[in-house]
Each structure stands twice: as C-alpha cells, then as structure tokens.
C-alpha positions, -999 to 999 in steps of 0.1 A, spaced: 69 641 415 93 613 408 127 627 398 147 595 392 179 580 407 203 601 428 237 602 411 264 582 428 282 615 437 250 631 452 255 652 483 221 655 500 229 690 513 227 703 477 191 691 473 171 722 483 139 741 475 145 747 438 126 732 408 156 710 398 156 692 432 120 692 446 104 658 444 112 622 451 146 606 444 157 570 447 191 554 456 193 517 448 229 512 458 249 519 490 277 537 470 286 570 488 256 567 512 277 580 541 279 610 564 305 626 540 276 629 515 251 639 542 231 608 543 214 600 576 230 566 580 258 547 563 248 521 536 214 537 535 201 530 501 165 544 500 143 573 490 149 611 494 120 634 494 127 671 490 96 689 503 90 726 498 74 746 526 78 751 563 94 779 583 125 781 562 111 769 529 121 732 527 125 699 545 140 666 535 127 632 544 149 601 539 135 565 541 162 538 541 157 504 525 152 488 560 124 512 569 142 538 590 128 573 584 147 605 590 137 642 585 155 675 586 145 711 578 165 741 567 177 761 597 176 794 578 167 806 543 182 784 515 216 797 506 214 785 470 239 757 472 240 735 503 216 744 531 219 753 559 203 720 571 197 708 606 210 674 616 189 644 606 164 633 632 148 598 633 110 599 628 87 577 648 113 562 672 108 574 707 111 552 738 78 547 756 92 562 788 99 595 769 62 597 761 51 588 796 36 556 783 61 532 798 47 538 833 12 531 821 23 499 806 41 489 838 11 497 859 -12 476 836 13 448 838 12 447 876 -26 446 878 -30 410 889 -67 412 898 -77 407 862 -99 438 863 -95 467 839 -74 496 851 -86 531 843 -58 557 847 
C-alpha cells in the first residue's frame, strides 16, 4: 500500500509494524536523510518499505535513488515507538570471493586451451 511522502522530520526507527506505518513511503529530497534519522546512507532519497512479518514481526527495506538496497529486521518484539532495529545491511552486494565464485572465475580465465571447463 502506498502511504505517501515521508515527512522531512521522519526518523525511520519509528516506522514499525503498526497500521499507520506499514506500507511504502517515498522520500524525494535528501533533507535529513542521515544516520541521525536512521537512514541507511546519507543523502539517500528513495523508498522505504515497512513489511509486517518475520521472526520479530517486521522488517524495513530501503531503496535509494541510485539503486542501493538495504534491509533490517526488528531484533526483538516491537517496543511501540522505535524498534529495536538491527543495523542496515546492504542487499545483493557480496564480493564473488565471499561466495566462492571468484576462484571459479579465475580458473575459467586461466583455461587457455579453449575447451570448456567442468568444475
């Protein structure tokens, strides 16, 4: 459900699993989009999604205007005002070596015979 624009004074910690906050919010300016207001990155105009469900009852996903995506869940039951939220984690950004794929890429790169490698 589209909720509208986040107010300039919005603190993302206050947007939890209650009917007034569940849904999709937009931020079209960089005003107050800083760590002090619990945004995942400074100058991060974008879209906040408040998603009910999960182990503690809610998660937030924030997509910045330049395409960076962050997510964070509650770390305990909603306290009614401001969390408690985990830290923001980037979604979909993991170096290939952390996935074990970097070595596969390097092995394929060094195959100079022109034949297919099956690993």
